[in-house]
C-alpha positions as CSV (number, residue, x, y, z in Angstrom):
1,M,0.0,0.0,0.0
2,V,1.0,3.6,-0.5
3,F,0.2,4.8,3.0
4,E,2.0,2.0,4.9
5,P,5.0,3.2,6.9
6,T,8.4,1.9,5.9
7,E,11.0,0.4,8.3
8,H,13.0,3.7,8.0
9,E,10.3,5.9,9.5
10,P,10.2,6.5,13.2
11,E,7.1,5.7,15.3
12,E,4.4,8.4,15.0
13,Y,3.7,10.4,18.1
14,D,0.4,9.7,19.7
15,P,-0.8,12.7,21.7
16,E,-3.5,10.6,23.4
17,E,-1.2,7.8,24.5
18,D,-1.1,8.9,28.2
19,L,-5.0,9.2,28.2
20,H,-5.7,5.5,27.3
21,D,-7.5,3.6,30.0
22,P,-6.4,0.0,30.0
23,E,-9.5,-1.2,31.9
24,T,-12.2,0.2,29.7
25,D,-10.5,0.4,26.3
26,S,-11.4,4.1,26.0
27,L,-9.9,7.5,26.8
28,T,-9.9,9.0,30.2
29,I,-10.8,12.7,30.4
30,P,-8.8,14.5,33.0
31,K,-10.7,16.6,35.5
32,V,-10.2,20.3,35.4
33,D,-10.9,22.6,38.3
34,P,-13.2,25.5,37.3
35,V,-11.6,28.8,37.1
36,E,-13.4,31.8,38.4
37,P,-13.2,34.8,36.0
38,P,-12.0,38.1,37.5
39,E,-14.7,40.6,38.4
40,V,-14.4,43.9,36.6
41,S,-16.4,46.9,37.7
42,T,-18.3,48.5,34.8
43,A,-20.1,51.0,36.9
44,E,-17.4,53.7,36.7
45,T,-16.4,55.1,33.3
46,D,-13.7,57.6,32.5
47,V,-15.9,59.7,30.2
48,P,-18.8,62.0,31.0
49,S,-22.3,60.7,30.3
50,D,-23.1,63.2,27.5
51,V,-20.0,62.1,25.6
52,L,-20.9,58.4,26.1
53,Q,-24.5,59.0,24.9
54,T,-23.4,61.0,21.9
55,F,-20.8,58.4,21.0
56,W,-23.2,55.5,21.1
57,A,-25.9,57.4,19.2
58,L,-23.4,58.2,16.4
59,V,-22.3,54.5,16.3
60,F,-25.9,53.4,15.9
61,V,-26.7,56.0,13.2
62,L,-23.5,55.4,11.3
63,N,-24.0,51.6,11.3
64,A,-27.6,52.1,10.0
65,A,-26.3,54.5,7.3
66,I,-23.6,52.1,6.2
67,L,-26.1,49.2,6.0
68,A,-28.6,51.3,4.1
69,V,-26.2,52.6,1.5
70,T,-24.5,49.3,0.9
71,L,-27.7,47.3,0.7
72,G,-29.3,49.9,-1.6
73,A,-26.2,50.0,-3.9
74,M,-26.3,46.2,-4.2
75,L,-30.0,46.3,-5.0
76,L,-29.5,48.9,-7.6
77,Y,-26.5,47.2,-9.2
78,F,-27.4,43.5,-9.1
79,R,-31.2,43.5,-9.3
80,G,-31.9,46.9,-10.9
81,E,-34.5,47.8,-8.3
82,T,-34.4,51.6,-8.5
83,T,-37.3,52.3,-6.1
84,V,-36.1,50.3,-3.1
85,G,-32.4,50.6,-3.8
86,G,-32.5,54.3,-4.5
87,G,-34.6,54.8,-1.4
88,L,-32.1,53.0,0.7
89,V,-29.2,54.9,-0.7
90,A,-31.0,58.2,-0.2
91,G,-31.9,57.3,3.3
92,G,-28.4,56.2,4.1
93,C,-27.0,59.5,2.8
94,L,-29.5,61.3,5.0
95,L,-28.4,59.3,8.0
96,F,-24.7,60.2,7.2
97,A,-25.7,63.9,7.0
98,F,-27.5,63.6,10.3
99,A,-24.5,62.0,12.0
100,V,-22.2,64.7,10.7
101,R,-24.6,67.4,11.9
102,R,-24.9,65.8,15.3
103,Y,-21.1,65.4,15.6
104,R,-20.4,69.0,14.6
105,S,-23.1,70.4,16.9
106,Y,-21.7,68.4,19.9
107,Q,-18.2,69.6,19.0
108,T,-19.3,73.2,18.8
109,A,-21.1,72.9,22.1
110,D,-18.0,71.3,23.7
111,D,-15.8,74.1,22.4
112,E,-18.1,76.7,23.8
113,T,-18.1,75.1,27.3
114,T,-14.3,74.7,27.2
115,T,-13.8,78.4,26.4
116,A,-16.3,79.4,29.0
117,S,-14.7,77.3,31.7
118,T,-11.2,78.6,30.6
119,A,-12.4,82.2,30.9
120,S,-14.0,81.5,34.3
121,D,-10.8,79.8,35.5
122,A,-8.7,82.8,34.4
123,T,-11.0,85.3,36.3
124,E,-11.1,83.0,39.4
125,T,-7.3,82.7,39.7
126,G,-7.0,86.5,39.6
127,S,-4.2,86.6,37.1
128,G,-5.4,89.9,35.8
129,A,-5.5,88.7,32.2
130,Q,-8.1,90.3,30.2
131,S,-9.5,88.6,27.1
132,G,-7.3,89.5,24.1
133,E,-4.2,90.5,26.2
134,D,-0.9,88.8,25.7
135,T,0.4,87.5,29.1
136,T,3.7,86.2,27.8
137,P,6.7,88.3,28.7
138,D,8.3,90.3,25.9
139,E,11.8,89.1,25.1
140,T,12.9,92.4,23.7
141,T,12.5,94.3,27.0
142,D,15.5,93.4,29.0
143,A,16.3,96.2,31.5
């Protein structure tokens, strides 16, 4: 036969050799102690709740937009269904526009709160810096 080993080949390694049970002519399955998974606290997050809510809303909207555009494009190309495929592509593009608008509005609101908190921090510290004044020392005035 073609698949018969020759006398020059070494014995083939049997990974189940130490698991054979001579009494029952079957394999013995070793017992494994159960391992307890570590407990991780998910109650605390490092981000504010409004950032978390905006992030997951954008993830949901963008996933829906990607699904609608790709499914609509496949319906248009492979089946020629212009009403359903075109509607899905148009709806997906509207979802993309909505996601961009929501992201930019959140970014604008975040920038406004950052500049407002920076201005309030500057007045609370009493640094005497007015808005628009340069507080860095001038290097040309060495007296």
